C-alpha positions in Angstrom: -18.7 36.3 29.7 -18.2 32.8 31.0 -21.0 31.5 28.7 -19.4 33.3 25.8 -16.0 31.7 26.5 -17.6 28.3 26.9 -19.4 28.6 23.5 -16.1 29.8 21.9 -14.2 26.8 23.4 -17.0 24.5 22.3 -16.9 25.9 18.8 -13.1 25.5 18.6 -13.4 21.9 19.8 -15.9 21.0 17.2 -13.9 22.7 14.5 -10.8 20.7 15.6 -12.8 17.5 15.5 -14.0 18.2 12.0 -10.4 18.8 10.9 -9.3 15.7 12.5 -12.1 13.7 10.9 -11.2 15.1 7.5 -7.5 14.2 8.0 -8.4 10.6 8.8 -8.9 10.1 5.0 -5.8 8.6 3.4 -4.2 10.4 0.5 -3.7 7.7 -2.1 -2.5 9.8 -5.0 -1.9 13.5 -5.3 -1.2 13.3 -9.1 1.8 15.6 -8.7 4.1 13.5 -11.0 5.6 14.6 -14.3 3.1 13.0 -16.7 4.5 10.5 -19.3 3.2 7.5 -21.1 4.8 4.3 -22.5 6.6 1.5 -20.8 8.4 3.9 -18.4 5.4 6.2 -18.0 3.9 7.6 -14.9 0.3 7.3 -16.2 -1.1 4.4 -18.2 -3.4 5.9 -20.8 -4.6 5.3 -24.3 -7.6 5.0 -26.6 -8.9 2.8 -29.4 -11.5 2.2 -32.0 -11.5 5.8 -33.1 -11.4 7.5 -29.7 -8.5 9.7 -28.7 -7.0 11.0 -25.5 -4.2 13.3 -24.4 -3.0 13.4 -20.8 -0.8 16.2 -19.3 -0.3 18.0 -16.0 -2.3 21.2 -15.4 -0.8 23.9 -13.3 -3.4 26.6 -13.9 -6.5 24.5 -13.1 -5.8 22.4 -10.0 -7.5 21.5 -6.7 -4.4 21.3 -4.5 -0.6 21.1 -4.8 1.2 22.1 -8.0 -1.0 20.4 -10.6 -4.0 18.4 -11.6 -4.3 15.7 -14.2 -5.6 17.2 -17.5 -7.5 14.8 -19.9 -8.4 16.1 -23.3 -10.5 13.5 -25.0 -12.8 12.5 -27.9 -14.9 9.5 -27.1 -16.6 8.2 -30.2 -19.3 5.5 -30.5 -17.7 2.1 -30.2 -14.4 3.5 -28.9 -12.7 3.4 -25.6 -10.4 5.5 -23.4 -8.5 4.7 -20.2 -6.4 6.8 -17.8 -5.0 4.7 -15.0 -2.6 4.8 -12.0 -1.6 1.9 -9.8 0.3 -1.4 -9.6 0.9 -3.9 -12.4 0.2 -1.5 -15.3 2.0 -1.4 -18.6 3.4 2.0 -17.5 5.9 0.8 -14.9 6.2 4.1 -13.0 2.4 4.6 -12.6 2.5 3.4 -9.0 0.9 5.2 -6.1 3.3 6.5 -3.4 1.7 3.8 -1.1 1.9 0.1 -1.9 -1.6 -1.4 -2.0 -0.5 -4.2 0.4 0.6 -1.7 3.0 -2.9 -0.1 3.2 -5.3 -1.2 5.9 -8.3 -1.4 3.5 -10.8 -2.5 6.2 -10.5 1.0 7.7 -11.9 2.7 4.6 -15.4 2.8 3.2 -14.7 4.2 -0.3 -12.5 6.2 -2.5 -12.8 9.9 -3.5 -11.3 12.3 -6.0 -11.8 15.8 -7.2 -13.2 16.5 -10.6 -13.3 19.9 -12.3 -16.7 20.0 -14.1 -17.7 22.0 -17.2 -21.4 20.9 -17.1 -20.8 19.0 -20.4 -23.3 16.2 -19.4 -20.6 13.7 -20.3 -20.7 10.3 -18.6 -17.5 9.2 -16.8 -16.6 5.8 -15.5 -14.3 5.5 -12.5 -13.0 1.9 -12.4 -11.1 -0.1 -9.8 -9.1 -3.3 -10.5 -9.2 -5.5 -7.4 -6.8 -8.1 -6.1 -8.2 -10.8 -8.4 -7.8 -8.6 -11.5 -11.6 -8.0 -11.7 -12.7 -4.5 -12.9 -15.4 -2.7 -10.9 -17.2 0.5 -12.1 -18.7 3.6 -10.6 -20.6 6.0 -13.0 -20.9 9.7 -12.7 -21.9 12.7 -14.8 -20.2 16.0 -15.5 -23.3 18.0 -14.5 -21.7 20.8 -12.6 -19.1 23.6 -12.9 -15.8 23.9 -11.0 -14.2 21.6 -8.5 -16.3 19.0 -6.8 -15.3 16.1 -4.5 -16.7 12.8 -5.9 -17.1 10.2 -3.1 -17.5 6.6 -4.3 -18.5 4.1 -1.7 -17.0 0.7 -2.3 -20.5 -0.8 -2.0 -21.7 1.3 -4.9 -19.3 -0.2 -7.4 -20.6 -2.8 -9.8 -18.7 -5.4 -11.8 -17.9 -4.1 -15.2 -20.1 -6.2 -17.6 -18.7 -5.1 -21.0 -15.1 -6.2 -20.6 -12.9 -8.0 -18.1 -9.2 -8.9 -18.4 -8.5 -12.5 -19.5 -6.7 -13.2 -16.2 -9.5 -11.7 -13.9 -10.9 -14.2 -11.4 -14.5 -13.0 -12.2 -15.7 -14.0 -8.7 -18.1 -11.1 -8.3 -16.5 -10.0 -5.0 -14.5 -6.8 -4.5 -11.3 -8.3 -3.3 -8.8 -6.1 -1.5 -6.2 -4.7 -1.9 -7.3 -2.6 -4.8 -4.5 -2.4 -7.3 -5.5 0.3 -9.9 -8.0 3.2 -10.3 -8.9 4.4 -13.8 -10.8 7.3 -15.3 -12.7 6.7 -18.5 -14.8 9.3 -20.4 -17.6 7.4 -22.1 -19.0 7.7 -25.7 -20.3 9.8 -27.2 -18.6 12.9 -25.7 -15.7 15.3 -26.2 -13.9 17.8 -24.1 -11.4 18.4 -21.3 -11.6 17.0 -17.7 -9.3 17.7 -14.7 -8.8 15.2 -11.9 -6.9 15.7 -8.6 -6.5 14.5 -5.0 -7.4 10.8 -4.8 -8.1 9.7 -1.2 -9.5 6.7 0.6 -12.5 7.6 2.8 -12.3 6.7 6.4 -15.1 4.7 7.9 
């Protein structure tokens, strides 16, 4: 009996530790806002050179909370798409709940989000804009079905080599604080993607 109680207590302790470890991640953006575009928008999104994108909130397919971000897109050859949240964007209300300067970035090893896959085989870029305005990229594939947590270690991002903002410092170093994250379905692909629950991953 004592051994059984000990094992039960040990199991509860380990379960508690796992929960605590998971809660150490920092919720960066729950994507629960009313979705709008334009100068006063809550999401900075658009497309060009023949590509198109529509961004809304999804209440039927979601990972947590009341909604996920739904992205309906058509990425054609030579075109581009962007769906961004953060600081200093054209959409003035696309800020995260947390200010980048208030985050202790040294405590985190990466950034994660949930993606609802349809096994479309589409390539998706997840970009970060750093403190110097330089864009960094992490590539992934929609090669699964249902919700999946995508964990992107900061050391796995590479400098985007096809385009950089004119005011980027282009120093080849990921400079904190990060100011923006951006989802970009890549050509040639077409479909619907759902994103939710963006977190910083505790070291």
